[in-house]
N, C-alpha and C positions, 0 to 999 in steps of 0.2 A: 767367454768360457763358459760352458754347458753344463747344467746339474738339472737330473728329474727331467729331461727333454726341455728345461728353460734355458733361455740365453741370459746370462746376468748383465745388464749393463751397467752404468755409472750410476744410475738412478739407483738401481739394486743396491749397489755397495752402499750408497748415502744414506739409505734407508738402514742397511743391518749397521752402520756407524752409529745413526740415529737411535737404532733399539737398544745397541749395548750400552750409548750415554745416556738414555733414559732406565735403563736396567740398573744402572750403578747408583741413579738418583734415588730409585726406590727404594735399594737395599741401604743406603747412607740414612735415609730417614728412617726406616724400620728399627736401624739398629740404635739411630741418634735421634730419637724424635724431639720435637720442643715442648712435647706434652709427656702423659703417664708412657712408658714402652708397653708392646705389646707380652702378653704372656708365653709366646711361643717361642721355641728355644731359635737361639740366635743365629744358629747355623742354617734355619729354612728360612732365612731371609734371600740367601741366594737363589733357591729354586724358586721362591715366590716372585721375585724381580724379574726371571728368567721368565715365567709364564705371563705376567703382565706388559713384559715388552714385546713377547714373540709377535704379536699383532702387526708390529710396525714392520718387520722383514717382508711381510707379504700383503702389503697393503696395497701395492698396486696391481697383486695378480688376481686378488679376491679381496676387493674395496669392503662390498658389501657384509661379506661373510666375517673377515677380520674385525668390523665395526661391532658385530654381534659378539665375537668370541670376545674382544676387548672390553666390552662394556660388561659383559658376564664376568668376567674374570675381574675386573674392579670390582664390581656387586658382591662376588662371592666372597673375595677377600676382605672386603671390609665389614661386611655382616659376619663372618666369621673369627673378625679379632685380629686377623694377621698384620694389618697396618697399625699404625701409632696414633694417638690422639694430636690433633693440630698438623698432620700431615697425611690425612687422607685426600685431600684433593692432587698429591702426587701420585697417585694409584690409576685416576683419571687423566693422566698426560698423554697414555698410549692412546685412550678414546677419544681424545681431542686431536690428535696427529692423525688419524685415521678418519674421524669425519671431517677433517678439512679435504681429505681428498675424495671421499664421497659425493660432498657439496658441491666440488670441482667439476666431478663428472655424471652424477646421476640427474634426473629431472629435478626442478625444485621440491615440487611437491614431495617426494618421496624422501629428499634430503632432510626437508622441513620435518615429516614425520619422524625421521631417524632422531634428529635432535629432539623433537619432544619426549620420545621414547630414552632418550638417553638422558636427559635430566630429569625424568620422572624413575628411573633406575638409582641415579645418584641422589635424589632426594631421600629416596626409599632407606638406601643403604646409609644415609648419615644420620637420619632418624634412627633405625634399628641399632646403629653403633650406639651413639649418646645413651639410647632408651636401656639397652641391655648389656652390653660390653663394657661402657665406661663405666659405670657405678663400681665394677670388681676389679677396677686397673688400682694398682700400687700408685700413691702419688711420686711425680718423680723426684730426685736427689736433690735437682737444682730448680726451683720454680722458675717458670718462663715468666718474660716480661709482658708477653702476649698469652693470657692463658686459655688453652683450647674452648672453642662455644660452636656449637652446630650453625648458628647462620653464618657466621664468618665461614666454615667447611663448605655449606651450601651455594655461597653469595662465591666463593672462589671459584667451585666448580662450575657452575650456572655462565660467569662471565667466560671462562676459558672455551667453555663447549660454545656458546652462541656466539664469540668474537670468530672461533676456527671456523663454524658454518657460514658467516658471513663472508667472511675473506675467500672462502670458498666458491660460495655462492657468486660474488661479485667477479674472481677468475673465471667462471665457468660463462658469465654473462659476456666477459670480455672476448673470451676465445669465440664465442659463437657470433657475436657482434662483427668481429674481425674477419670469421669464414665468410658470413653473409655478403661483407663488403667485398672480400676476394672474389666469390660468385659474382654479384653484381659488376664487376670492374671487369670480368673475363668473360661475362653475358654482354656488354656494352661494347667490349671489343670484337666479340665476333660479329655484333651488328653493325658495328664502325665497317669491320671488313667488308660484311656482306654488300653496304651501300655501295663501299669501295669497286666493289668488283662488280656491282649493278651498274655503275656509272662508265666502267670501263667498257663494257660489254655494249653497252648502249650507244656510247660514242662511237665506238669500231662497226658494231652491225648497222647502225641507224647512218651514219655517212655511207659505210659501203653499198647498205643497200640502195639508198638512195640515187647514187650515182648509177649503179647497176640496173634500178628501175629504167631510168633516163634512157640510157643508153639500150636498152632492151628495146623501148617504144620506137628510137631512132631507126633501129635496125629492121622492125616490124614494117616501120613504113615504107623505106626506101631501099628494101631487100631485091624488088624485083627492075624498079626504075635506075637505082643507083648501088649497084652491087660492092661497089670499091667502099663506099663510105660504111655501108650495112657490115665488110669485114674489119674495119677500122672501129667500128662500136662494138662488136664480138670483142676483138681484140684487147679493148679497154676493160672490158666485163672480165674476161679469163684473168687478164693483170692485176684488176680489181680484187677477185674473187681469192686468187692467189696469196696477196698480201693480208687480204682480210682472216684468213684462213691462219695465215702465220699470225696476227695479232691476237686470235682468239686461242690459238695453241700458246701464245706467250703467257696470256691472262691464266688460261687452266692451269698452267705450272708452278705458277703462283699460288694456286690453291694444293696443289701438290707438294709444294717445298718442302715444309713442314721443318726450316730451319736448315736444310741442304744448302752449303754454302757454292754449292756448284750452282742451283738454281738462283741463288742471290745475286749474281752478275748478268742476268739476263737484260739484253737490251732493251732500252726503253725509248718511244719518241721524245723527241726534244725539237729544239729551235732550227737545228740542221735539216729537218725533215718537212718544214713549212712551204719551200719552193715546189715538192712533190705534191704536196697536199692541195697548193695552188695549181697544180696542173692538173691533178684532177678532175678541181672544180670548173678550171677552163672547159676541159671535154665534154662537161656537161652543159656547156654553152653561157657558163657566167665568165664574164671579163674581170679577172681577179687583178688588182694592184697591190703588189705586197711589198711592205717596206718593214726593214727590221734592222731596228740600232741597238747593237750590244755593246757597251761600256765595261762590264764586266760581266766574268762567266756567270754563265746560270746555274745554280744546282739542278742534279738530275731531275730530284721531285718538283721544285719549280718547273723548269722547263715541260715536263711531261703534262701539268696544269697547264699552262700556256697551250701546249699543240693542242690539248684535249679542247678549250673551250673554242680556240680557231677553228677546230675541226667540229665541232658540234654547229656554231656559227655558220660556216660553208655548207654544212648539212641541210640546215634552216633555210638557207637560199636556196639550193637546190632542189629540196622537197616542196617548198611553200611558194616560192616566188617565180623560178624558172629563170630564163635568159636574161641577164641583166647585168649592172655593172657594179661591182663589189670591190671596197677599199681597205685593204687589211693593214694594221700597222699595231708593230710590238716596240715598245723602247724600254728597254733595261739599262738602270744606271746605277747599279750597284746595292742598291737598298729597296729598291719595287721594282716590279714589272709591270708595264701598263699595256694593255689589249684593246684597241677599238675595232670594231668591224662595222663599215656604214654600206650598205645597198640601196640602189636607189629605186626600188620599187618593178614591179611589172611593168615591161613597155609596153608604149601602146593604150595605155589604158586598161589592160587587161586583169581582171579583177586577182588576186592572190588566191594560193590554193586549199588555206584552210582560216579558219578565225583566229583571233587576236593578231590581225594585221601579218597574217599569213606564216606564223613563227609557232613551233609547238610546245606547249607547254611544260611538259619533262623534260626536254632538253634544256629549258633555261631553269629549272630546279637544279640541275645537276651542275649547271654552270656557276648558280650562287652560291651552291655547294662547296663546291671548290674554292670560290674567291673567301667563302667563309672561313673555311680551314686555315687560310693563312691570315685570318684578322682582317681581310681587305675589302673591298665593296664590290659591288655589283647593281648595274643598270641597264633596264634594256626596254626599250618600246619604240612606237614609230615616232618620225619626224615630220615635223609639221610640212616642210617642202617634199613630202612622200620618202617611202622607202623606209628602212629601218634600223634601228640603230644599237649595237653592243658595247659596252664599256665594263672593263673590268681591273682592278687594280689590286694585287699581289705584294704586299711587303713582305720582306725575308731577311734573315741574318746571312754571313757567308756561309755556313753549313747547311742552309736550306731549311731552317726552320721557323715557324711564324715569328715575325720581328714583334 
């Protein structure tokens, strides 16, 4: 429902109901107070109650303006003697409700200043009432068990205003804390996704470019003497380039997916692609012995991590060691996937092509992160008898989540 350009929602209706209830309470307190009655005509209780309760209706639209209006109305009616002794605090109930909303939305410094202003106004109004209005009131027909007294009135109003401000300030703090936590989690998710995409691109491009570099070197050296071997090397480069472009396209599609269900089912590499991975390494001069034992179906996410770890390990061998013998073992038993990649090191005593045993640091970091993602273990290092050893264990549950 729209009125004056505003859309009225459930909270607006609730505020209107609260305003009516508070207005009825104020009207009742004015005509049947615990202390001396107001000298004003009884029929004026209705318009006074409406004026005092009106700020509650619009407190969500203009909270600061309505707070000033509610406090000013309570101050004016009290000083003018429209309220009754012993029930002055009832006229400040609308101020209490609006102050809560201000404290829950405005900065703490501003709401604290508003609280101080409301307390000062209430204290002034009560003191003026009991000093100038109360002495001229006729005593009630039935004496109250609790006679009117300004300390009680001021204490009641002070407790209500302070409690409303404190509850509102706590609500604002909790809301801001939750918002900061949500932002932090969102930023962490973005960072995790960036690292995941970076790992994917590093593994795809690193493996393919290493193989392409090796084959390009072979083709360049044997182009004139052995053209058939050069053409075979170029064929491998062409095939590798095409498959690499397809992999990069898949990773980039994941960035563009944005929840698109058609993009969510793009094929990802797994255990079935390991023989092709080994064949690429063999074309680069690596004698690969591949052994895969799969007793249970491996979830797609875990299978891709296994594939990437094997891919990066073979990439390191091709890039940093050169022609050698390499054994790849993958063991899946339904509870965990165990990967071992062992190479014999450079042949004929040739030194490795890089430091740290010939294996790149960024690749090892990426493999370690993949194992850590599943709460597993990862180890890599040179072997006493020569060569390099990579071992990873990825525990998981049947749904593919970390065990």
